[in-house]
MIRORO-703163 format. One record per atom (N, C-alpha, C): residue in one letter; residue number from 0; z, y, x. Coordinates in pm, 1 decimal. Layout:
BEGIN
@rest->a	nr->NUM	zz->Z	yy->Y	xx->X
...
//
This chain:
BEGIN
@rest->m	nr->0	zz->262.9	yy->2462.6	xx->-5047.6
@rest->m	nr->0	zz->150.6	yy->2425.9	xx->-4963.7
@rest->m	nr->0	zz->168.7	yy->2479.9	xx->-4821.7
@rest->n	nr->1	zz->230.6	yy->2594.8	xx->-4809.5
@rest->n	nr->1	zz->255.7	yy->2654.8	xx->-4679.5
@rest->n	nr->1	zz->347.2	yy->2567.3	xx->-4594.9
@rest->n	nr->2	zz->449.4	yy->2509.6	xx->-4659.2
@rest->n	nr->2	zz->541.8	yy->2421.0	xx->-4588.6
@rest->n	nr->2	zz->470.7	yy->2294.8	xx->-4541.7
@rest->m	nr->3	zz->375.1	yy->2247.4	xx->-4619.4
@rest->m	nr->3	zz->299.3	yy->2126.9	xx->-4583.9
@rest->m	nr->3	zz->216.8	yy->2152.9	xx->-4457.5
@rest->k	nr->4	zz->153.8	yy->2271.0	xx->-4447.8
@rest->k	nr->4	zz->74.7	yy->2305.0	xx->-4329.8
@rest->k	nr->4	zz->163.8	yy->2313.0	xx->-4205.8
@rest->k	nr->5	zz->282.0	yy->2373.9	xx->-4220.9
@rest->k	nr->5	zz->375.3	yy->2384.0	xx->-4108.3
@rest->k	nr->5	zz->418.5	yy->2245.2	xx->-4061.8
@rest->a	nr->6	zz->447.4	yy->2157.6	xx->-4155.9
@rest->a	nr->6	zz->490.9	yy->2022.1	xx->-4121.2
@rest->a	nr->6	zz->380.2	yy->1947.2	xx->-4047.1
@rest->i	nr->7	zz->257.6	yy->1960.1	xx->-4094.0
@rest->i	nr->7	zz->144.6	yy->1892.9	xx->-4028.5
@rest->i	nr->7	zz->124.6	yy->1949.1	xx->-3887.6
@rest->l	nr->8	zz->132.6	yy->2081.2	xx->-3871.9
@rest->l	nr->8	zz->117.8	yy->2142.3	xx->-3739.3
@rest->l	nr->8	zz->228.5	yy->2097.1	xx->-3644.4
@rest->i	nr->9	zz->349.9	yy->2088.4	xx->-3694.1
@rest->i	nr->9	zz->461.7	yy->2042.3	xx->-3610.8
@rest->i	nr->9	zz->439.9	yy->1897.6	xx->-3568.3
@rest->i	nr->10	zz->398.9	yy->1813.0	xx->-3660.5
@rest->i	nr->10	zz->374.2	yy->1671.7	xx->-3628.9
@rest->i	nr->10	zz->260.8	yy->1658.6	xx->-3527.4
@rest->l	nr->11	zz->151.4	yy->1732.6	xx->-3548.3
@rest->l	nr->11	zz->39.8	yy->1729.2	xx->-3453.1
@rest->l	nr->11	zz->83.0	yy->1779.6	xx->-3315.2
@rest->g	nr->12	zz->163.4	yy->1884.6	xx->-3313.1
@rest->g	nr->12	zz->214.4	yy->1936.8	xx->-3185.4
@rest->g	nr->12	zz->298.6	yy->1833.8	xx->-3112.3
@rest->l	nr->13	zz->384.6	yy->1763.1	xx->-3185.7
@rest->l	nr->13	zz->467.3	yy->1658.7	xx->-3124.7
@rest->l	nr->13	zz->382.0	yy->1544.0	xx->-3071.0
@rest->i	nr->14	zz->277.3	yy->1509.2	xx->-3143.2
@rest->i	nr->14	zz->187.5	yy->1401.8	xx->-3097.8
@rest->i	nr->14	zz->117.5	yy->1443.1	xx->-2968.1
@rest->v	nr->15	zz->69.1	yy->1566.9	xx->-2962.6
@rest->v	nr->15	zz->0.0	yy->1614.9	xx->-2842.3
@rest->v	nr->15	zz->95.5	yy->1618.7	xx->-2722.8
@rest->v	nr->16	zz->214.6	yy->1673.7	xx->-2742.6
@rest->v	nr->16	zz->312.3	yy->1681.8	xx->-2633.3
@rest->v	nr->16	zz->355.6	yy->1541.7	xx->-2590.6
@rest->g	nr->17	zz->383.5	yy->1455.0	xx->-2686.6
@rest->g	nr->17	zz->423.7	yy->1317.4	xx->-2654.6
@rest->g	nr->17	zz->314.6	yy->1240.6	xx->-2582.5
@rest->g	nr->18	zz->190.5	yy->1258.1	xx->-2626.8
@rest->g	nr->18	zz->77.9	yy->1190.7	xx->-2560.8
@rest->g	nr->18	zz->57.6	yy->1241.0	xx->-2419.2
@rest->g	nr->19	zz->71.5	yy->1370.5	xx->-2400.0
@rest->g	nr->19	zz->57.8	yy->1427.8	xx->-2265.6
@rest->g	nr->19	zz->166.8	yy->1378.7	xx->-2172.2
@rest->a	nr->20	zz->290.4	yy->1376.5	xx->-2222.0
@rest->a	nr->20	zz->401.4	yy->1327.8	xx->-2139.6
@rest->a	nr->20	zz->384.0	yy->1179.8	xx->-2108.1
@rest->g	nr->21	zz->343.0	yy->1103.3	xx->-2207.9
@rest->g	nr->21	zz->320.1	yy->960.0	xx->-2186.2
@rest->g	nr->21	zz->210.3	yy->935.7	xx->-2084.5
@rest->g	nr->22	zz->102.7	yy->1013.0	xx->-2092.8
@rest->g	nr->22	zz->-7.1	yy->1000.6	xx->-1997.4
@rest->g	nr->22	zz->36.4	yy->1035.7	xx->-1856.1
@rest->y	nr->23	zz->118.4	yy->1139.3	xx->-1844.1
@rest->y	nr->23	zz->169.6	yy->1179.0	xx->-1712.9
@rest->y	nr->23	zz->252.5	yy->1066.9	xx->-1652.3
@rest->f	nr->24	zz->345.1	yy->1010.3	xx->-1728.4
@rest->f	nr->24	zz->431.0	yy->904.0	xx->-1676.1
@rest->f	nr->24	zz->350.6	yy->778.0	xx->-1645.1
@rest->w	nr->25	zz->249.9	yy->746.4	xx->-1725.3
@rest->w	nr->25	zz->164.2	yy->631.2	xx->-1697.1
@rest->w	nr->25	zz->90.4	yy->652.9	xx->-1565.6
@rest->y	nr->26	zz->36.5	yy->772.7	xx->-1545.5
@rest->y	nr->26	zz->-36.3	yy->804.0	xx->-1422.5
@rest->y	nr->26	zz->55.9	yy->792.4	xx->-1300.9
@rest->q	nr->27	zz->175.6	yy->851.0	xx->-1310.7
@rest->q	nr->27	zz->270.0	yy->843.9	xx->-1199.1
@rest->q	nr->27	zz->309.3	yy->700.0	xx->-1168.2
@rest->d	nr->28	zz->327.6	yy->620.4	xx->-1271.1
@rest->d	nr->28	zz->367.5	yy->480.8	xx->-1253.7
@rest->d	nr->28	zz->257.9	yy->399.5	xx->-1186.0
@rest->n	nr->29	zz->132.4	yy->430.0	xx->-1214.4
@rest->n	nr->29	zz->21.4	yy->351.5	xx->-1161.3
@rest->n	nr->29	zz->-45.2	yy->412.0	xx->-1037.9
@rest->y	nr->30	zz->-44.6	yy->543.0	xx->-1023.9
@rest->y	nr->30	zz->-117.5	yy->607.2	xx->-914.9
@rest->y	nr->30	zz->-31.8	yy->699.4	xx->-829.2
@rest->g	nr->31	zz->90.6	yy->723.1	xx->-868.6
@rest->g	nr->31	zz->180.5	yy->805.9	xx->-789.6
@rest->g	nr->31	zz->263.6	yy->718.3	xx->-697.8
@rest->g	nr->32	zz->352.7	yy->778.2	xx->-625.4
@rest->g	nr->32	zz->438.6	yy->700.9	xx->-537.2
@rest->g	nr->32	zz->529.8	yy->791.1	xx->-457.4
@rest->d	nr->33	zz->599.5	yy->729.2	xx->-364.1
@rest->d	nr->33	zz->693.2	yy->800.0	xx->-278.2
@rest->d	nr->33	zz->636.3	yy->808.1	xx->-137.2
@rest->s	nr->34	zz->671.4	yy->914.8	xx->-66.9
@rest->s	nr->34	zz->624.9	yy->932.6	xx->70.3
@rest->s	nr->34	zz->716.0	yy->859.0	xx->167.3
@rest->y	nr->35	zz->654.8	yy->785.3	xx->257.5
@rest->y	nr->35	zz->724.3	yy->716.8	xx->366.0
@rest->y	nr->35	zz->649.1	yy->746.4	xx->494.4
@rest->y	nr->36	zz->719.7	yy->732.0	xx->605.7
@rest->y	nr->36	zz->661.3	yy->757.7	xx->737.2
@rest->y	nr->36	zz->678.7	yy->634.1	xx->823.5
@rest->t	nr->37	zz->578.4	yy->606.0	xx->905.5
@rest->t	nr->37	zz->585.3	yy->491.3	xx->994.8
@rest->t	nr->37	zz->515.6	yy->525.1	xx->1125.4
@rest->k	nr->38	zz->545.6	yy->444.6	xx->1226.3
@rest->k	nr->38	zz->479.9	yy->458.1	xx->1356.6
@rest->k	nr->38	zz->416.4	yy->323.7	xx->1388.3
@rest->i	nr->39	zz->289.5	yy->324.7	xx->1422.7
@rest->i	nr->39	zz->218.3	yy->201.0	xx->1455.0
@rest->i	nr->39	zz->257.2	yy->158.7	xx->1596.9
@rest->t	nr->40	zz->329.5	yy->47.6	xx->1607.8
@rest->t	nr->40	zz->377.6	yy->0.4	xx->1737.8
@rest->t	nr->40	zz->333.6	yy->-142.1	xx->1768.2
@rest->t	nr->41	zz->262.9	yy->-204.5	xx->1676.3
@rest->t	nr->41	zz->221.3	yy->-343.1	xx->1697.0
@rest->t	nr->41	zz->70.4	yy->-356.7	xx->1680.1
@rest->t	nr->42	zz->18.4	yy->-461.8	xx->1739.1
@rest->t	nr->42	zz->-122.5	yy->-494.9	xx->1720.3
@rest->t	nr->42	zz->-133.4	yy->-575.3	xx->1591.5
@rest->p	nr->43	zz->-222.3	yy->-537.3	xx->1501.9
@rest->p	nr->43	zz->-230.1	yy->-606.6	xx->1373.0
@rest->p	nr->43	zz->-299.4	yy->-742.2	xx->1383.4
@rest->e	nr->44	zz->-279.3	yy->-820.1	xx->1279.9
@rest->e	nr->44	zz->-353.3	yy->-945.3	xx->1265.0
@rest->e	nr->44	zz->-493.7	yy->-908.2	xx->1216.6
@rest->q	nr->45	zz->-596.0	yy->-961.7	xx->1283.4
@rest->q	nr->45	zz->-734.0	yy->-930.1	xx->1245.6
@rest->q	nr->45	zz->-802.1	yy->-1053.3	xx->1187.5
@rest->h	nr->46	zz->-877.2	yy->-1033.1	xx->1081.3
@rest->h	nr->46	zz->-963.3	yy->-1137.9	xx->1027.3
@rest->h	nr->46	zz->-1088.5	yy->-1070.6	xx->970.4
@rest->m	nr->47	zz->-1189.4	yy->-1149.8	xx->947.0
@rest->m	nr->47	zz->-1315.9	yy->-1096.0	xx->897.5
@rest->m	nr->47	zz->-1325.9	yy->-1118.3	xx->746.6
@rest->e	nr->48	zz->-1380.4	yy->-1020.7	xx->678.4
@rest->e	nr->48	zz->-1407.7	yy->-1031.1	xx->535.1
@rest->e	nr->48	zz->-1554.2	yy->-995.7	xx->514.0
@rest->k	nr->49	zz->-1603.8	yy->-1020.3	xx->394.2
@rest->k	nr->49	zz->-1743.4	yy->-988.3	xx->361.4
@rest->k	nr->49	zz->-1746.2	yy->-877.2	xx->256.4
@rest->d	nr->50	zz->-1840.1	yy->-784.0	xx->275.4
@rest->d	nr->50	zz->-1857.6	yy->-680.4	xx->174.3
@rest->d	nr->50	zz->-1948.0	yy->-733.4	xx->63.1
@rest->d	nr->51	zz->-1980.3	yy->-650.0	xx->-33.2
@rest->d	nr->51	zz->-2060.3	yy->-692.6	xx->-148.9
@rest->d	nr->51	zz->-2199.4	yy->-743.0	xx->-111.3
@rest->s	nr->52	zz->-2250.4	yy->-695.7	xx->2.5
@rest->s	nr->52	zz->-2383.8	yy->-740.0	xx->44.4
@rest->s	nr->52	zz->-2378.4	yy->-864.6	xx->132.8
@rest->g	nr->53	zz->-2257.5	yy->-915.8	xx->159.4
@rest->g	nr->53	zz->-2242.4	yy->-1035.9	xx->240.6
@rest->g	nr->53	zz->-2224.8	yy->-1008.5	xx->388.8
@rest->k	nr->54	zz->-2219.3	yy->-882.6	xx->427.8
@rest->k	nr->54	zz->-2202.6	yy->-845.3	xx->568.4
@rest->k	nr->54	zz->-2054.8	yy->-856.1	xx->607.4
@rest->d	nr->55	zz->-2027.3	yy->-914.6	xx->725.3
@rest->d	nr->55	zz->-1890.4	yy->-926.7	xx->774.9
@rest->d	nr->55	zz->-1838.7	yy->-792.1	xx->824.3
@rest->f	nr->56	zz->-1709.5	yy->-768.5	xx->802.1
@rest->f	nr->56	zz->-1644.5	yy->-650.8	xx->858.9
@rest->f	nr->56	zz->-1500.8	yy->-687.6	xx->894.0
@rest->p	nr->57	zz->-1443.8	yy->-622.4	xx->997.2
@rest->p	nr->57	zz->-1306.8	yy->-654.6	xx->1037.1
@rest->p	nr->57	zz->-1205.3	yy->-597.5	xx->938.4
@rest->f	nr->58	zz->-1098.8	yy->-672.8	xx->920.2
@rest->f	nr->58	zz->-991.3	yy->-634.5	xx->829.6
@rest->f	nr->58	zz->-861.3	yy->-654.4	xx->905.9
@rest->y	nr->59	zz->-774.5	yy->-555.1	xx->904.5
@rest->y	nr->59	zz->-649.9	yy->-559.9	xx->981.0
@rest->y	nr->59	zz->-530.7	yy->-557.6	xx->886.5
@rest->t	nr->60	zz->-431.5	yy->-640.9	xx->917.3
@rest->t	nr->60	zz->-310.8	yy->-648.3	xx->835.7
@rest->t	nr->60	zz->-188.9	yy->-620.1	xx->922.6
@rest->y	nr->61	zz->-110.1	yy->-523.3	xx->879.7
@rest->y	nr->61	zz->17.3	yy->-490.7	xx->943.2
@rest->y	nr->61	zz->125.7	yy->-539.5	xx->847.8
@rest->e	nr->62	zz->193.6	yy->-648.2	xx->884.7
@rest->e	nr->62	zz->296.8	yy->-705.2	xx->797.1
@rest->e	nr->62	zz->434.4	yy->-657.8	xx->841.4
@rest->d	nr->63	zz->524.3	yy->-645.9	xx->745.5
@rest->d	nr->63	zz->663.0	yy->-605.1	xx->772.0
@rest->d	nr->63	zz->669.9	yy->-480.2	xx->859.3
@rest->q	nr->64	zz->586.2	yy->-383.8	xx->827.5
@rest->q	nr->64	zz->583.2	yy->-257.0	xx->900.0
@rest->q	nr->64	zz->698.0	yy->-171.0	xx->848.2
@rest->p	nr->65	zz->796.7	yy->-136.4	xx->933.6
@rest->p	nr->65	zz->907.1	yy->-53.6	xx->885.1
@rest->p	nr->65	zz->860.0	yy->89.0	xx->856.9
@rest->a	nr->66	zz->897.2	yy->140.3	xx->742.3
@rest->a	nr->66	zz->864.2	yy->277.3	xx->703.4
@rest->a	nr->66	zz->992.1	yy->342.3	xx->651.4
@rest->y	nr->67	zz->999.6	yy->474.1	xx->662.2
@rest->y	nr->67	zz->1122.4	yy->546.1	xx->628.1
@rest->y	nr->67	zz->1090.0	yy->666.4	xx->540.6
@rest->d	nr->68	zz->1176.0	yy->689.5	xx->441.1
@rest->d	nr->68	zz->1157.8	yy->809.2	xx->359.1
@rest->d	nr->68	zz->1219.9	yy->928.4	xx->431.7
@rest->e	nr->69	zz->1218.7	yy->1044.1	xx->369.2
@rest->e	nr->69	zz->1267.0	yy->1165.8	xx->435.8
@rest->e	nr->69	zz->1416.3	yy->1162.2	xx->465.8
@rest->k	nr->70	zz->1490.6	yy->1072.7	xx->398.4
@rest->k	nr->70	zz->1634.3	yy->1058.5	xx->423.6
@rest->k	nr->70	zz->1664.1	yy->950.6	xx->527.0
@rest->g	nr->71	zz->1560.6	yy->879.1	xx->571.4
@rest->g	nr->71	zz->1579.3	yy->774.2	xx->670.9
@rest->g	nr->71	zz->1601.4	yy->636.3	xx->611.7
@rest->t	nr->72	zz->1583.3	yy->621.6	xx->480.6
@rest->t	nr->72	zz->1598.5	yy->491.6	xx->415.5
@rest->t	nr->72	zz->1477.8	yy->404.8	xx->448.7
@rest->e	nr->73	zz->1504.7	yy->283.5	xx->496.2
@rest->e	nr->73	zz->1396.8	yy->194.2	xx->540.6
@rest->e	nr->73	zz->1339.5	yy->111.6	xx->426.5
@rest->k	nr->74	zz->1209.5	yy->86.6	xx->437.2
@rest->k	nr->74	zz->1139.1	yy->-2.7	xx->345.5
@rest->k	nr->74	zz->1032.2	yy->-73.8	xx->427.5
@rest->d	nr->75	zz->1030.0	yy->-206.2	xx->422.9
@rest->d	nr->75	zz->925.1	yy->-281.2	xx->491.9
@rest->d	nr->75	zz->801.8	yy->-284.6	xx->403.4
@rest->i	nr->76	zz->689.5	yy->-246.9	xx->459.8
@rest->i	nr->76	zz->564.5	yy->-240.8	xx->383.6
@rest->i	nr->76	zz->458.0	yy->-325.6	xx->451.6
@rest->e	nr->77	zz->353.0	yy->-354.7	xx->377.5
@rest->e	nr->77	zz->234.0	yy->-418.5	xx->432.7
@rest->e	nr->77	zz->120.3	yy->-318.3	xx->422.2
@rest->l	nr->78	zz->44.9	yy->-309.2	xx->528.9
@rest->l	nr->78	zz->-66.7	yy->-215.9	xx->533.6
@rest->l	nr->78	zz->-191.8	yy->-296.8	xx->562.3
@rest->h	nr->79	zz->-293.2	yy->-284.7	xx->477.7
@rest->h	nr->79	zz->-418.7	yy->-358.9	xx->490.4
@rest->h	nr->79	zz->-531.6	yy->-258.4	xx->510.5
@rest->e	nr->80	zz->-605.8	yy->-274.8	xx->619.4
@rest->e	nr->80	zz->-710.1	yy->-178.4	xx->653.6
@rest->e	nr->80	zz->-841.3	yy->-247.2	xx->686.2
@rest->g	nr->81	zz->-946.3	yy->-214.8	xx->612.7
@rest->g	nr->81	zz->-1081.3	yy->-259.4	xx->644.2
@rest->g	nr->81	zz->-1151.0	yy->-148.2	xx->720.4
@rest->r	nr->82	zz->-1163.1	yy->-164.1	xx->851.8
@rest->r	nr->82	zz->-1220.7	yy->-59.5	xx->936.2
@rest->r	nr->82	zz->-1272.2	yy->-120.1	xx->1065.3
@rest->d	nr->83	zz->-1349.0	yy->-43.3	xx->1141.3
@rest->d	nr->83	zz->-1408.9	yy->-94.1	xx->1265.2
@rest->d	nr->83	zz->-1305.9	yy->-128.6	xx->1372.5
@rest->k	nr->84	zz->-1200.2	yy->-48.2	xx->1384.0
@rest->k	nr->84	zz->-1097.8	yy->-72.0	xx->1485.2
@rest->k	nr->84	zz->-960.2	yy->-61.1	xx->1420.1
@rest->p	nr->85	zz->-859.7	yy->-120.0	xx->1484.0
@rest->p	nr->85	zz->-724.6	yy->-107.1	xx->1428.4
@rest->p	nr->85	zz->-675.0	yy->37.1	xx->1439.5
@rest->l	nr->86	zz->-567.5	yy->65.5	xx->1368.9
@rest->l	nr->86	zz->-506.7	yy->197.8	xx->1378.7
@rest->l	nr->86	zz->-458.5	yy->221.0	xx->1521.9
@rest->r	nr->87	zz->-455.7	yy->345.1	xx->1561.9
@rest->r	nr->87	zz->-417.2	yy->381.5	xx->1698.7
@rest->r	nr->87	zz->-269.6	yy->350.0	xx->1722.5
@rest->l	nr->88	zz->-241.6	yy->282.3	xx->1834.0
@rest->l	nr->88	zz->-102.2	yy->254.8	xx->1869.2
@rest->l	nr->88	zz->-27.3	yy->386.1	xx->1889.0
@rest->d	nr->89	zz->97.4	yy->389.2	xx->1847.1
@rest->d	nr->89	zz->187.0	yy->505.1	xx->1854.7
@rest->d	nr->89	zz->147.0	yy->618.7	xx->1761.0
@rest->a	nr->90	zz->57.4	yy->592.1	xx->1666.7
@rest->a	nr->90	zz->20.6	yy->693.0	xx->1567.2
@rest->a	nr->90	zz->130.2	yy->700.6	xx->1461.2
@rest->y	nr->91	zz->162.1	yy->821.8	xx->1417.6
@rest->y	nr->91	zz->255.1	yy->842.8	xx->1307.1
@rest->y	nr->91	zz->173.3	yy->856.8	xx->1179.3
@rest->l	nr->92	zz->213.9	yy->785.3	xx->1075.9
@rest->l	nr->92	zz->143.5	yy->790.2	xx->948.6
@rest->l	nr->92	zz->237.6	yy->833.8	xx->837.7
@rest->k	nr->93	zz->185.5	yy->913.4	xx->746.3
@rest->k	nr->93	zz->254.4	yy->944.8	xx->621.3
@rest->k	nr->93	zz->187.4	yy->859.0	xx->515.2
@rest->l	nr->94	zz->266.4	yy->776.0	xx->448.7
@rest->l	nr->94	zz->215.5	yy->681.1	xx->350.6
@rest->l	nr->94	zz->254.4	yy->723.4	xx->210.2
@rest->l	nr->95	zz->168.6	yy->697.3	xx->113.6
@rest->l	nr->95	zz->204.3	yy->709.7	xx->-27.2
@rest->l	nr->95	zz->220.0	yy->566.9	xx->-77.0
@rest->v	nr->96	zz->344.1	yy->530.6	xx->-113.5
@rest->v	nr->96	zz->376.1	yy->392.9	xx->-149.6
@rest->v	nr->96	zz->411.0	yy->385.6	xx->-297.7
@rest->n	nr->97	zz->334.9	yy->305.0	xx->-370.5
@rest->n	nr->97	zz->355.5	yy->281.5	xx->-513.0
@rest->n	nr->97	zz->433.5	yy->151.6	xx->-528.4
@rest->d	nr->98	zz->534.8	yy->150.7	xx->-615.7
@rest->d	nr->98	zz->617.1	yy->30.9	xx->-634.8
@rest->d	nr->98	zz->536.0	yy->-89.7	xx->-679.5
@rest->k	nr->99	zz->431.2	yy->-67.8	xx->-756.6
@rest->k	nr->99	zz->349.8	yy->-178.8	xx->-807.7
@rest->k	nr->99	zz->238.8	yy->-219.6	xx->-711.0
@rest->k	nr->100	zz->176.1	yy->-121.8	xx->-646.7
@rest->k	nr->100	zz->54.5	yy->-148.0	xx->-569.2
@rest->k	nr->100	zz->73.6	yy->-144.2	xx->-418.0
@rest->g	nr->101	zz->190.2	yy->-104.7	xx->-371.4
@rest->g	nr->101	zz->211.7	yy->-92.2	xx->-227.3
@rest->g	nr->101	zz->153.2	yy->38.0	xx->-175.7
@rest->v	nr->102	zz->101.4	yy->35.2	xx->-53.0
@rest->v	nr->102	zz->45.5	yy->155.9	xx->8.8
@rest->v	nr->102	zz->-87.1	yy->188.6	xx->-59.5
@rest->i	nr->103	zz->-93.7	yy->308.6	xx->-119.0
@rest->i	nr->103	zz->-217.9	yy->346.1	xx->-187.0
@rest->i	nr->103	zz->-295.7	yy->452.7	xx->-109.9
@rest->s	nr->104	zz->-229.8	yy->518.8	xx->-14.6
@rest->s	nr->104	zz->-301.6	yy->611.4	xx->72.9
@rest->s	nr->104	zz->-216.2	yy->639.5	xx->195.5
@rest->w	nr->105	zz->-282.0	yy->689.3	xx->299.5
@rest->w	nr->105	zz->-210.1	yy->727.6	xx->420.3
@rest->w	nr->105	zz->-288.4	yy->835.9	xx->492.1
@rest->e	nr->106	zz->-217.5	yy->908.2	xx->578.1
@rest->e	nr->106	zz->-281.4	yy->1005.9	xx->665.1
@rest->e	nr->106	zz->-203.5	yy->1010.5	xx->795.6
@rest->e	nr->107	zz->-275.3	yy->1030.0	xx->905.5
@rest->e	nr->107	zz->-207.7	yy->1043.0	xx->1034.0
@rest->e	nr->107	zz->-147.6	yy->1182.8	xx->1041.7
@rest->v	nr->108	zz->-23.8	yy->1190.7	xx->1091.9
@rest->v	nr->108	zz->45.7	yy->1318.5	xx->1105.5
@rest->v	nr->108	zz->97.2	yy->1331.4	xx->1248.5
@rest->n	nr->109	zz->129.7	yy->1453.2	xx->1286.5
@rest->n	nr->109	zz->190.6	yy->1478.1	xx->1416.7
@rest->n	nr->109	zz->337.8	yy->1440.8	xx->1412.1
@rest->e	nr->110	zz->392.5	yy->1407.9	xx->1526.8
@rest->e	nr->110	zz->534.4	yy->1370.7	xx->1534.8
@rest->e	nr->110	zz->623.0	yy->1480.5	xx->1476.4
@rest->k	nr->111	zz->586.9	yy->1606.6	xx->1499.8
@rest->k	nr->111	zz->668.2	yy->1718.8	xx->1449.7
@rest->k	nr->111	zz->669.0	yy->1727.4	xx->1297.1
@rest->d	nr->112	zz->573.4	yy->1661.8	xx->1230.5
@rest->d	nr->112	zz->565.8	yy->1664.6	xx->1084.5
@rest->d	nr->112	zz->646.5	yy->1552.7	xx->1018.2
@rest->v	nr->113	zz->702.9	yy->1463.6	xx->1099.0
@rest->v	nr->113	zz->784.2	yy->1353.7	xx->1045.9
@rest->v	nr->113	zz->926.2	yy->1406.0	xx->1026.6
@rest->p	nr->114	zz->986.7	yy->1386.2	xx->908.7
@rest->p	nr->114	zz->1124.4	yy->1432.2	xx->887.5
@rest->p	nr->114	zz->1218.6	yy->1375.2	xx->994.2
@rest->k	nr->115	zz->1316.4	yy->1456.4	xx->1035.2
@rest->k	nr->115	zz->1406.3	yy->1418.3	xx->1144.4
@rest->k	nr->115	zz->1477.4	yy->1285.5	xx->1119.5
@rest->a	nr->116	zz->1524.3	yy->1262.7	xx->997.5
@rest->a	nr->116	zz->1597.1	yy->1138.6	xx->967.4
@rest->a	nr->116	zz->1506.8	yy->1016.7	xx->983.9
@rest->a	nr->117	zz->1381.6	yy->1028.4	xx->944.4
@rest->a	nr->117	zz->1286.7	yy->917.4	xx->959.2
@rest->a	nr->117	zz->1251.0	yy->897.9	xx->1106.0
@rest->l	nr->118	zz->1228.7	yy->1006.9	xx->1176.7
@rest->l	nr->118	zz->1191.3	yy->1000.3	xx->1317.8
@rest->l	nr->118	zz->1302.3	yy->936.6	xx->1401.1
@rest->a	nr->119	zz->1426.8	yy->968.0	xx->1368.6
@rest->a	nr->119	zz->1540.2	yy->911.0	xx->1442.5
@rest->a	nr->119	zz->1543.5	yy->758.9	xx->1429.6
@rest->k	nr->120	zz->1503.8	yy->706.9	xx->1315.3
@rest->k	nr->120	zz->1503.2	yy->561.5	xx->1294.5
@rest->k	nr->120	zz->1386.3	yy->494.9	xx->1366.5
@rest->m	nr->121	zz->1277.5	yy->567.8	xx->1387.2
@rest->m	nr->121	zz->1158.8	yy->510.6	xx->1451.6
@rest->m	nr->121	zz->1173.4	yy->502.2	xx->1602.8
@rest->n	nr->122	zz->1246.3	yy->596.2	xx->1660.9
@rest->n	nr->122	zz->1254.2	yy->602.8	xx->1808.2
@rest->n	nr->122	zz->1384.5	yy->550.0	xx->1861.0
//
């Protein structure tokens, strides 16, 4: 009976560890991504969209925006922004890019915070 309890505990432990690892990889696949850096140098395409209440708001699209990882590898991305004004020209952005969903978040950074290899490709 003692061996049976050990076997059940081992199996339960493997299920918990396997489920946790599977959940981690699922989360990374759907909500994680790689960091890329870009510089806003173009005026975006603007169009109007409606929110849930039917009110119009401006929506900006940056197509074929070149972005670079920390090694300087280029990736063309699309950035879609629903906001009052377009992003600031010459702003440096750090993007979180998911292979399935595209850009899932961004933050403006200082030029000094952009990796040298990426910055060299932008300028």
